[in-house]
N, C-alpha and C positions, 0 to 999 in steps of 0.2 A: 531269147529276146535280143534284138539287134538295136544298138545305140548309135545314133548318127554322130559323125565327127563334129558337126556344128554344136550339138548338145554338149559334148565333152569339152569343147573349147570354151563354151559359156560357163560351165561348171568350174573349169580351171581358172578362168578370169575372175569369177566370183570368189573363189578361195584365195587367190592372190590379193584381191582387193581387201578382203576381210583381214588377211594376215598383215597387210600394209597398214590398215587402220589400227590394228592391235599394236603394232610396233610404234606408231605415232602416239597412241594413248599412253603407252609405257614410257616413252621418252618425255612426254609432257608431264606425267606423274613424277618422274625422276627430277625434272627441272623444278617442279613445285616443291618436292620434298627437300631439294638442295637449298631452296630459298628460305625455308622455315627458320633455321637458326639465325639468319641475319635479321629477319623480321622480329623475332623474339628479342634479339639484342637491341634493336631500335626501340621497341616498346619499353625495355628496361631503361635505356639511355634517356628517353623522354619522360620517364617517371610514370608511365601508364601501366607498368607491370612491376610487381614486387620481385626482386631478384630471387627470392626464396621459391617463387612459383615458376621458375624458368622451365624446368623439365615438364611440369604439368602443362604449361603452355605449348611446348613443342609437341607433346603427345596430342593435345586437343586440336592443334592445327593440322594434324595428319588426317583427322576425320572431318570431312566437309560440314557435317551438321554441327559438330562442336565448334568448328571454326566460325561458322555464321553466328552461333550463339555468343561466342566470345566477342565478335565484332559488334554485335548489337549491344552487349553490356558495356563495352568500351565506349561506344558512341553515346550511350545514355549518361555515362559518367563524365565524359568530356562536355556534354551539353550542360549538365548540372554545374560543373566547375566554371564553364563559360558564363552561365547565368549569374553566378556569384560575382565574377569579375565585372560583368556588364553592370550589375547593380552598383557595385562600388564605383565604377567609372561614371555612371550617371550622377551619382552623388557628388563626385569631384568636379564634374563638368558643369553642374548646375550653378546658377548664381544664387548665393545665399542673401536673402533679404530679411531684414528684421522688420517685423510687423506686429505691433502690439505685444512685444516681448517674446514672440515665437519666431522660429526660423522657417522659412519657406524655400523649397528647392524648385527652381525653374529650369527646365531643360529646353534648349532651342529646338525648334521644329526639325531642322536639318539633322540634328543629332538623334532625335527620336526616330526619324525615318531611317537613318543609318543603322541603328540598333534593331529596328523592326525587320530590316532586311536579313538579319541573322536569326530571326525568330525570338527576339526578346521584347 
């Protein structure tokens, strides 16, 4: 069986391309793994992660599926906390009026629109 030089060149070019892409993926993966400790430290510093769970978080972030699950849980927790703060803010922003011995909270329309823009 005789193989043409053109075919050999195409195979060599393909192998070089695949090798280059593999090297790029490895470099990207290394950059990602190098960033994980800093991300975990930031989560701890902002109070979004218990310091006792640091190593578990580092391990979880190395696995993309676990990282996405952690991100989703963090987002849900942040939204819950933000809703609590927004509720307290609405109560403080409202004008308290006494009407027949009861308090009524009124929030300005602009304030309601502002809070709605954040999903509250």
